[in-house]
C-alpha positions in Angstrom: -0.1 0.0 -0.4 1.0 3.9 -1.1 2.5 5.8 1.9 1.7 9.4 2.2 3.5 12.2 3.6 2.7 15.5 3.7 5.3 18.4 3.0 5.5 22.1 5.0 5.0 23.6 1.5 1.4 22.1 0.9 2.3 19.5 -1.6 2.1 15.6 -0.6 4.7 12.4 -1.3 3.5 9.1 -2.6 6.1 6.7 -1.7 6.1 2.5 -3.2 6.9 0.1 -2.2 8.7 -2.0 -4.5 10.3 -5.3 -3.5 14.4 -5.7 -2.6 17.5 -5.5 -3.2 19.2 -8.7 -5.3 21.3 -9.1 -1.9 17.9 -8.5 -0.2 19.2 -6.4 2.3 17.9 -2.9 0.9 14.3 -2.5 0.0 13.2 -0.5 -3.1 11.1 2.3 -3.2 8.9 5.0 -6.2 7.6 8.1 -5.7 6.4 10.8 -6.7 5.5 14.7 -5.4 1.2 15.6 -5.3 -0.2 19.0 -5.4 -4.1 20.4 -5.3 -4.6 20.9 -9.2 -6.4 24.3 -8.2 -6.4 26.2 -5.0 -9.1 26.4 -2.6 -10.1 22.5 -2.4 -11.6 21.2 0.6 -9.8 19.0 2.3 -12.3 16.2 1.7 -11.4 17.0 -2.1 -7.9 16.9 -1.4 -8.2 13.4 0.3 -9.9 12.1 -2.5 -7.6 13.1 -5.8 -4.8 12.1 -3.0 -5.9 9.0 -2.5 -7.2 8.7 -6.5 -3.4 9.5 -7.2 -1.9 7.5 -5.4 -4.1 4.2 -5.9 -2.7 5.0 -9.7 0.9 5.1 -8.8 0.5 2.4 -7.1 -0.8 0.6 -9.7 2.5 2.1 -12.5 4.6 0.7 -10.0 3.5 -2.7 -9.9 3.3 -3.0 -13.5 6.2 -1.7 -14.2 5.3 1.6 -15.4 7.8 4.1 -12.2 9.4 6.9 -12.5 13.7 7.7 -12.8 14.8 9.8 -11.2 18.3 8.8 -13.0 19.6 11.7 -15.5 20.4 11.5 -19.4 24.1 11.2 -19.3 24.0 8.8 -16.1 21.6 6.0 -17.9 23.6 6.7 -21.5 26.7 5.7 -19.8 24.7 2.8 -18.5 23.8 1.8 -22.2 27.4 2.0 -23.5 28.7 0.1 -20.9 25.4 -2.7 -20.7 24.5 -2.8 -24.9 26.4 -0.7 -26.7 29.9 -2.8 -26.3 27.9 -6.0 -26.3 26.5 -5.2 -29.4 28.0 -3.5 -31.5 30.6 -2.9 -33.5 33.7 -0.8 -32.2 33.2 1.5 -35.0 29.2 1.8 -34.0 30.2 2.5 -30.2 32.8 5.1 -31.4 30.8 6.9 -33.6 27.9 7.5 -30.9 30.8 8.8 -28.9 30.8 11.3 -31.3 27.7 12.0 -30.8 27.5 12.7 -26.7 29.5 15.9 -26.7 26.3 17.8 -27.5 23.3 15.6 -26.4 24.6 15.3 -23.2 25.2 19.4 -23.4 21.2 19.8 -24.4 19.6 16.5 -22.3 22.1 15.2 -20.4 21.1 16.7 -17.2 17.2 15.8 -17.6 15.8 12.7 -15.5 14.6 10.2 -18.1 11.4 10.2 -16.8 10.9 13.5 -17.7 12.7 13.8 -21.0 8.8 14.7 -23.5 9.0 14.7 -27.3 8.0 18.3 -26.4 11.9 18.2 -25.5 13.1 15.7 -28.1 11.6 18.4 -30.5 13.8 21.0 -29.5 16.4 19.5 -29.7 16.2 18.5 -33.3 15.2 22.3 -33.5 18.6 23.8 -31.4 20.8 20.7 -34.1 19.5 22.8 -36.5 21.6 25.8 -36.4 24.5 24.2 -35.2 27.8 24.2 -36.8 29.6 21.7 -38.1 32.5 20.5 -35.3 35.8 23.0 -36.9 37.8 19.9 -37.3 40.9 22.1 -38.5 42.9 21.1 -41.7 45.6 22.3 -42.3 48.2 22.7 -46.0 51.7 23.0 -45.5 53.2 26.8 -46.5 56.6 25.5 -48.6 58.5 23.0 -49.8 58.4 19.5 -47.5 60.4 17.7 -49.7 63.3 20.6 -49.2 63.2 20.7 -46.0 63.5 17.1 -45.4 66.4 16.9 -47.9 68.1 19.4 -45.3 67.9 18.0 -42.5 69.0 14.4 -43.9 65.6 13.2 -43.1 63.5 10.9 -45.3 59.4 11.1 -45.1 59.7 6.8 -43.9 61.2 8.2 -41.7 59.4 11.6 -40.6 56.6 9.3 -40.7 58.2 7.5 -38.1 59.3 10.2 -36.1 55.9 12.4 -36.1 53.8 8.7 -35.5 51.7 9.9 -38.6 51.5 7.4 -42.0 53.3 7.8 -44.7 50.6 8.9 -47.1 49.7 11.9 -44.6 53.7 12.2 -45.0 53.4 11.9 -48.8 50.1 14.4 -48.8 51.9 17.2 -46.8 54.7 17.1 -49.3 52.4 18.1 -51.9 50.5 20.5 -49.9 47.4 18.5 -50.1 44.7 19.4 -46.7 45.6 17.2 -44.0 44.5 17.0 -40.5 44.9 19.6 -38.2 46.5 16.9 -35.0 49.0 15.2 -37.4 50.0 18.6 -39.3 51.1 19.3 -35.2 53.1 16.4 -34.5 54.9 16.8 -37.6 56.0 20.2 -36.5 56.9 18.9 -33.5 59.0 16.2 -35.4 60.9 18.2 -37.9 61.6 21.0 -34.7 58.8 23.9 -35.8 56.2 25.8 -34.8 53.0 24.2 -36.2 51.4 27.6 -37.0 54.9 28.7 -38.9 55.3 25.3 -41.4 51.0 24.5 -42.4 48.2 26.9 -43.1 44.9 26.2 -40.9 41.7 25.7 -42.6 38.5 25.1 -41.0 34.5 23.7 -42.0 32.2 26.3 -40.6 28.9 24.6 -42.5 25.9 23.5 -41.0 24.6 19.7 -39.3 22.8 18.6 -42.1 19.7 16.9 -42.2 21.2 13.5 -42.5 23.3 14.2 -39.5 20.7 15.7 -36.9 18.9 12.4 -38.2 22.4 10.2 -36.7 22.0 12.2 -33.7 18.0 11.2 -32.9 18.3 7.8 -33.6 20.9 7.8 -31.2 19.2 9.4 -28.5 16.0 7.0 -29.5 18.5 3.7 -29.3 18.8 4.5 -25.3 15.1 4.8 -25.2 14.5 2.0 -26.5 16.6 0.2 -23.9 15.0 2.8 -21.2 12.0 1.3 -22.6 13.1 -2.4 -22.9 14.4 -2.4 -18.8 11.7 -0.8 -18.4 13.1 1.9 -16.8 10.8 4.3 -19.1 7.0 3.4 -20.2 7.8 4.5 -23.7 10.4 6.2 -26.1 10.0 9.7 -26.3 11.1 10.0 -29.8 9.3 7.6 -31.0 6.9 10.6 -33.0 9.9 13.3 -33.6 9.6 15.5 -36.2 12.9 15.2 -38.6 14.2 17.5 -41.2 13.6 16.3 -44.6 17.0 14.2 -46.3 17.1 15.5 -49.4 17.4 12.9 -52.2 21.0 12.7 -52.8 21.7 12.2 -56.9 24.9 9.7 -56.7 27.7 10.8 -58.7 29.7 7.9 -60.5 31.5 7.4 -63.9 29.0 7.1 -67.1 29.2 4.0 -69.1 31.3 6.3 -71.3 33.5 7.1 -68.3 33.8 3.5 -66.8 35.0 2.0 -70.1 37.8 4.8 -70.4 39.0 3.9 -66.7 39.0 0.6 -67.5 40.7 0.7 -70.2 43.2 3.0 -68.1 43.2 0.1 -65.8 44.4 -2.7 -68.5 47.2 -0.3 -69.4 50.6 -1.8 -69.1 52.1 0.9 -66.6 49.0 0.6 -64.3 50.2 -1.1 -60.9 47.9 -4.7 -60.5 47.3 -3.7 -56.9 44.9 -0.6 -58.4 43.4 -3.0 -61.3 43.2 -5.5 -59.2 41.8 -3.3 -56.6 38.7 -0.8 -59.0 37.5 -4.7 -60.7 36.2 -5.5 -57.7 34.8 -2.5 -57.1 33.2 -2.4 -60.3 32.2 -5.9 -61.6 31.7 -6.9 -57.3 30.0 -3.9 -56.7 32.1 -5.0 -52.7 32.3 -2.3 -50.3 36.1 -0.5 -49.6 36.1 -2.2 -46.9 35.3 -5.4 -47.5 37.6 -5.6 -50.7 40.4 -4.3 -48.1 39.9 -7.7 -45.8 39.8 -9.8 -48.4 42.3 -13.0 -48.0 44.1 -15.5 -50.6 41.3 -18.1 -49.0 38.0 -15.7 -50.5 38.9 -16.5 -54.0 38.3 -19.5 -55.6 40.3 -19.3 -58.9 38.8 -22.5 -60.4 34.9 -21.6 -60.1 35.9 -17.9 -60.1 33.4 -17.3 -56.6 34.6 -14.4 -54.5 33.6 -14.8 -50.9 33.0 -11.8 -48.5 33.3 -12.5 -45.2 34.8 -9.9 -43.3 35.5 -5.9 -43.7 38.6 -4.0 -42.6 38.1 -0.8 -40.3 40.5 1.7 -39.2 40.4 3.8 -35.7 43.2 5.6 -33.8 43.6 3.5 -30.3 42.9 0.4 -32.5 44.9 1.1 -35.9 43.1 -1.3 -38.6 40.8 -4.3 -37.3 38.5 -6.7 -38.6 34.6 -7.1 -38.1 32.4 -9.2 -39.4 30.5 -7.7 -42.6 27.9 -5.3 -42.0 24.8 -7.3 -42.3 23.6 -10.8 -42.2 22.7 -10.7 -45.6 26.5 -8.3 -46.8 27.8 -12.4 -46.0 27.7 -13.3 -49.7 29.7 -15.4 -52.8 29.6 -13.6 -56.4 31.1 -15.0 -59.6 32.8 -12.6 -60.9 34.2 -12.5 -65.0 36.8 -14.7 -66.1 39.1 -11.3 -66.6 38.6 -10.6 -63.2 40.0 -13.6 -61.4 42.3 -13.5 -63.9 44.3 -9.8 -62.6 43.7 -11.6 -59.0 46.0 -13.9 -60.4 48.4 -12.0 -61.4 48.6 -9.8 -58.0 49.2 -13.5 -56.3 52.3 -14.0 -58.5 52.9 -9.6 -57.7 52.5 -10.9 -54.1 54.9 -14.3 -54.3 57.9 -12.2 -56.0 58.5 -9.8 -53.5 57.6 -11.8 -50.3 60.9 -13.9 -52.1 62.6 -10.8 -52.6 62.2 -9.4 -48.9 62.7 -12.5 -47.5 62.2 -11.6 -43.2 61.8 -8.5 -43.9 58.5 -9.2 -45.3 55.0 -9.3 -43.0 53.0 -12.0 -43.7 49.8 -11.9 -44.4 47.4 -13.8 -46.1 45.6 -10.5 -47.5 45.5 -9.3 -51.4 45.8 -5.9 -51.1 49.2 -4.7 -48.7 52.2 -2.4 -48.5 55.7 -2.9 -49.9 56.5 -5.0 -47.5 52.8 -7.4 -46.6 51.4 -5.2 -44.0 47.3 -3.2 -44.6 47.0 -1.2 -47.2 46.0 2.0 -46.1 42.0 3.1 -46.7 42.8 6.3 -47.9 45.4 4.5 -51.0 43.1 3.6 -53.7 41.8 7.2 -53.4 44.5 8.3 -53.8 45.6 6.9 -56.8 41.7 7.1 -58.3 42.2 11.0 -57.4 45.9 11.5 -59.9 43.8 9.1 -62.0 40.8 11.1 -62.4 43.2 14.2 -63.0 45.7 12.9 -65.1 42.9 11.7 -67.7 40.5 14.3 -67.4 37.4 12.2 -66.4 34.8 13.6 -63.3 36.5 13.1 -59.7 33.7 10.3 -57.8 34.8 9.2 -54.7 35.2 5.1 -53.8 31.6 4.0 -53.5 30.4 5.6 -56.7 31.8 2.1 -58.0 29.5 0.5 -55.8 26.9 3.1 -57.3 27.8 2.3 -61.0 27.4 -1.5 -60.3 24.0 -1.6 -59.2 22.6 1.5 -61.9 24.4 -1.3 -64.5 22.1 -4.0 -62.5 19.1 -2.1 -62.3 19.4 -0.6 -66.3 19.7 -3.9 -67.2 16.1 -5.2 -66.0 17.1 -6.6 -63.1 14.7 -7.5 -60.5 15.7 -5.7 -56.1 16.0 -8.8 -54.9 19.0 -9.9 -57.2 20.7 -6.3 -56.6 19.8 -6.3 -52.8 21.6 -10.1 -52.7 24.7 -8.7 -55.2 25.3 -5.8 -52.8 24.7 -7.7 -49.8 21.9 -5.1 -48.4 19.7 -6.1 -45.2 16.1 -6.0 -46.7 15.2 -4.9 -50.4 13.6 -1.4 -48.9 17.1 0.2 -48.2 17.9 -1.0 -52.0 14.7 0.3 -53.3 15.4 4.2 -51.2 18.8 4.5 -52.1 18.6 3.7 -56.0 14.3 4.6 -56.3 15.2 6.9 -59.5 17.2 3.9 -61.0 14.4 1.8 -60.4 11.1 4.3 -61.4 13.2 4.9 -65.1 13.4 1.3 -65.5 9.6 1.9 -64.6 9.0 4.5 -67.0 11.0 2.8 -70.5 8.4 -0.7 -69.2 5.8 1.4 -69.5 6.9 3.4 -72.6 7.6 -0.3 -73.8 3.6 -0.9 -74.1 3.2 2.3 -74.9 5.3 1.2 -78.2 3.7 -1.7 -78.5 0.2 0.0 -78.3 0.5 2.5 -80.2 2.5 0.7 -83.0 -0.4 -1.6 -83.5 -3.5 1.0 -84.0 -0.9 2.7 -86.6 -0.5 -0.9 -88.7 -4.2 -1.2 -88.3 -5.3 2.7 -89.1 -3.0 1.6 -91.9 
């Protein structure tokens, strides 16, 4: 039975006992504050309304719909410990951590049982006025190669001393943008002030609708967990008014540009590793991490089947590490053209030759795509080569994921059904494929309807003649 206690300020505390702690030593309780709904209520009216409130609160406690005074920030940390780190990939946990500063700033101090759809809508409106975090980039001012020559250093030795990748040093030497924190490391290794060597560049764009959606999805996941463990009754994000995400147009090569690019890949001066990487991207539609994660056991040279069993990720804390593919459907096996398999054979032969040449200096690996000494190929390496080739041959600048879009678009334009496209791309649901490639499917439907019209129109013309 609920206990009722009158306070000095005229309010009442209603307390309900809900059993004992796990060790049986402490009695657990939930409490709420009740105040008369209007002034000048008689004692009898107050007693009647108070008893009803106590009865309703006790019923809620018995059904698990209890109050919870825990702050959202504290509960969020519980979610990370008890749920996220057990069920999400490390990259997913790291991404969620990136959302916490803004989330904690606006919602962290609120009790989880008092965050309503109104607070969530206010949070969304606030996000819409926020700028992208000013992650500074840097461009080297002078001639890094000349400085290295003067200091009797190589790019490789500078990378080792600064604790950055060789690709970062190469980008700095070419006056390309690198992260400011890496610029500071390079400056320290060279013994010069960072401001002297690098120009600082910042980005001041507003948060995109997609980023805002990601923030709300993170908050909603935390509340889903709270509902699951019966800490609250319902998720306040359920009917949140999210900003509309504009349909992005996929920037990719045209058919003619793709053919030109394939001709470039077939040139004798194209490194075999890049020929193999981009043939897999174009003909297989694989994700970058899936290609970088391929091992020799994943290639069946007799049947031409390529198995996708893992994907490669990178983080500053862990370096390169493998996880299972993005979803259960992403674990797949595709039969690729014989020309692609032949290129992979060439890559294997080249790797064996390099391994024999280096001897003990070769890092033992079963990966297809490696550095010169057998370590994991850097995730930015293929894109760097692609950018250089596009500039050299006058092709439009595209990213690595564009080859996946190209693969899907070619399948759809060829009349392949959505379930097959889903299977090839490894999407978890056909709805994902439809959402991403809605325009391509609509074009295909328009072509089909046009064909019907042509048939019927042609038949009528023949009869008229």
